[in-house]
C-alpha positions, 0 to 999 in steps of 0.5 A: 091097373098097371095094364091099363096105364101101359095101354094108355101110355102106348096109345098116347105115344102112337097118337103123338107120332106125326100122321105121315109116319103112320101112313105109308106113302105111295112111291114117287112118280118118276115119270117112267112107266114099268116095262110091261106098261111101256111095251103095251103102250108102244105096241098100241102106238105102233099099230096106230101108226101102221094103220095110218100108214096103210090108209095113206098107201091105199090113197096112193093106190098101193095094196095093203098086203104089199105095204105090210109085206115090205114093213114085215121084211124090214122088221125081219131084217132087224130094222127098228119099228120106228125106222121101218115105218119111216122107210115104208112111209118114204116109199109111199111118199115116192109113189104119191109124188109120181113114182110108178107103183111097180117100183114100190119097195124096190130100194128096200129090196135092192138093199136087202139083196146086198145083205144089209141088216138093221141100222145099215139097211135103214141108212142105205134105204134113206140115202137111196130115197133122198137120191131119188127125191133129188133126181125127181122133177120139181113141181112147177119147174 
């Protein structure tokens, strides 16, 4: 009988505890993804952006291999993915704006030949692209 009373008291104590204390809650969503998931999402995003860039370059008459080669060269020289895509996009835009297709990537090749890497390389290429745009004749003018 004592065992039954003890069991009943233990059961009553468990039932009296708040329900939230008995069920573990999932961790709060902090808005950040675990590194592996974040890396996978960024990889998918990069491929989508690069695919769109290749589509634009085809419309400008540039071969995929030339565009992909320029992008790969920038990445091998330590330029961040987003910067590399932006720089290649700038080169494609120059060709679309009327620059000769033969000059595609020349700003990149010049700066790489100077020995620049990473952020310094990206900054030098952007400056050269801006200089070329400023020099280009304005449409309708």
